[in-house]
N, C-alpha and C positions, 0 to 999 in steps of 0.2 A: 658640524653642531651634532652636538650630542641629542637624543630624542628625549622630549620632557614627557615622555610617558614611561611610567612604573610596566615591569611583565604583567602585571594585572590589571591595569588599565589597558594595556595593548590586547591583551586577550580578551577583555571583555567588551572592546572595540570591535572586535574581528566577529564575535559572535553575534553583538548587532547585527553587523553587517549579513551575515548569513541569515540570519532570521527576516530580513528587510528582501532575501533570495537571491542575493549575490553570492555567484559560484564560481568566476574567475576574474581575474586581473583586466583592467581595460587594455594594458600593454605588457609586454615584455621585458623592457627597459625603462629606468627611471626620465622625465622630462624636466630638465631646468627651465623653470617659469619664468626664470629672471632675465634670461638670454635674448638679446636683442633678436628682433624677429629675422633680420635679413642673415641674421648667424646662423637659422635652425636650418637644418639639411631638409630640404625638401623630400616627402617621400617619392620612392621609385613609381610610376606610371606604368601599370602593365597595359600592354596594349589588348584591346579587345579580342582579336584573334586568339591571344592566348589561353583565354577564360573557355573550358571547354565545361559542357552542361553537365557531365557525368559528375565533375568535381563539387557541381552545387549541390547534386539531389543527396548526395550519399558522402561526404566527404571525412567521415570516422570509420566508414565500413570498406570493406577490399570489395572489388568489384564481385558482382552476381553472389554477396553475402546477404541472408535473408536471415535477421535478428529471431523472427518466430521460430523459424526450423532450427536455428541454432540452439534455442530454449526448449523446443521440443526434444531435441536430442541431449541436451543435458538434464534433461526434468527425467526422461524416461531411464538414463543413466544412473538416478540413484536409488539404491535398493532399500533406504530406511532413511528416517526425518532426518540424523545430522548428515548423509549425504544429499539431503534436497538442500539444506540450509547452507553446506557448503558449495553446491552448486549456483546457488542464489547470488553466495557470496563471490564468487568466481566470473560470474555472468557480466560480460563489458557493455554490454549495449543498451542500456538504460540508463540513461543520463542523469536521474535522480539521484543516484547512489554517490554523485559527486559532492553534491548538498546536504546530505544526510548523514548525523552522526553516528547512527547506529541503523542495523539490518533489524527490523520487528519481523519475527519469523512466527511465532506462534507461543500459546501458555493455556494451562488446564491439563486435562489428564488426557494424554493420546488414545488411552482406551475408550474414549467416552464413547456413548451411542450419537451424542449429539454435539455436531460440528457447525460453529456459528462463523459465519465468513462476513467481515466487513468491508469496507471501503479502503482505508489509507490509513497510516499512521499520522497524529496530529504533534503538537510540540513536546507533550508529555510523553506520549508512547516513542518518540525519537528521542527523548531524555533517556528514558529507561531503558528501551529494548526490548518492550514489551506491550501487545497489543490491548486496546479498552483498559488504558489506566488514569485516564482524566475523568474528568465530570460526567463524559458520556458513558466511561466503563464502569462508572461507580453504579451509574443507573443501570447500566446492564447485568451488573451484579445482583441488585435488587430485585431485577423482573424476573432473574432464572430462579435466585432464591423463593420468589414468590409461589414458582411452581415445583420446590423440592431439589430443584438443581445448583450446581456450585462447579467454580473451575478448581476449587481446592479439594474435592471429594475424591477420596481413595477409589470407591466402588464406582464402576462404569456406568451402571444404572443411575447414577445420583450426579455425575459429571458433565461439564460440557467442556469440549475443546474449541479454543479460540483462535484464528487467524484474519489475515487481509487480504485484498486482493493486491495490492500493492505492499512489498516490504519497506519501501523507501520513502519519508515524506515528502509530499510535493512542497516546493517553494509556497509560502504564505498560504498553504492547507488548500490551494486550489485545485478542482477536479483534477484527475486523470484525465490523458486524451486518449483517443483511442489506438493510438500507436504502442502507449506503454499497457495500455490493458490486454491489447493483442500479446504482445511481448509475454506479459505475466503470467497469461491465461494457462497456457502448458505445464506450469508449476502448482498454480492450484489444483490443475487436475490430477498431479501426481500426489500432490499432499492430501487431496481427498482420496486416491487411490491407497496409501499410504496408512492414513488414519482407520477408512474404512468404517464411517459412521452409520447408524441405521438412518439417522434423516440429518439434512443440512436446514439450515436455517440462514436465508441470503437477505443481509440487513441494508437496506438502504439501494439506490439506482447505480451505482457502480458494480455493488455485487449482483444486481440483477442484470446488468449488461452482459458481464463478464460469464455469467454461469447459465442466462437464458438468453443475452443475445438483445434484450430490449430493454428499454426503461419506462418509467411512470409507475412510481411505486405506491401512490394511492390507489390506483386501477389493480394492479398484481398484489397487492397484501393482501393476505387472507388466503389466496387462491391456492391450492397445492399444485405443485408442478413437477418437474425432472431436471435435474442439475447435474452432472457429472456422474450420470447414471447412479442418482440416487434419489429421493423421495425430497423435496425443498421446497419451505414456504419462508416467501417474500415476506418482509416486514418491514417497518419503519426503523429508521435508523436512531438509537438513543439520542444523538445530537439533534436530530430532527425534532423528537419529542420534548428536548429541553428547551427548542424553540417555539414550541406549540404545544402547551399541555395538554389541552383538548383534546389530543390524538391519543392520548393515553388508553383512551376507553377501547379504539380499536387494536392497540396494540395488547392488552388485556385480553380482547377475544381472540386475539393471534395466540398468546401464550397458552390459553386454554383447548386452544386446535393442537396445540404442540404436545402437549399434555396427552389429550384424548389419542392422539396416533400414536403416542410412547406406549399408552396402556393398552391399544389395541395390538400392537406389535409385540408386547410381552418385553420391553424393554426397560 
């Protein structure tokens, strides 16, 4: 029987399933649902003695492989931003890459004195391959423009460079887990080292967890700290500000603190 779906409808159906978080098929072979139950072959029963604990703990990794150490080695070998992007694209141990359309690396002027580190790409970012391009990104652009900065500026003193802790969108925009953050942290640290900004802005809890080792953005925001060897200012994520407009007062105070710090540093 020929499929009733056109190629366009089939693609739309696949995209819809990916948006729901589907990452793989249920089985490798098709099942005839019309076949009588007694004719269906029973699945082979694996004796309990054949199930080894090591196979359950890390089925996708070889024995003794530490994905964080692999990430450190790959990140350290990157000599420039293009090399780092390639290293991320080749990194095999983060399953988020399987369900993402694009690797979201960075945007803005790499010579900028301000580097903004967000959390993870959303739907718009995944589609376009750039960080902060949805509603939260539009708000971020207005926020930095209010203190004379822009991701499109050519002069380093007027520019910002933007990236995320995770380069791939988590299914259904869930929060990254601790293992995913740990795997990506060496790449973020190398990213900071290559851009070499004067200051870092940590946008949201995930960014603070990766950079400072702690969460609690309502407590951390506005307090200068050190992350990746650079002065770092935790701030509310623009997505949070969209949900909680009253917090924009604190965000404005943090932007003024950032502007003052840049003025003092002569950046």
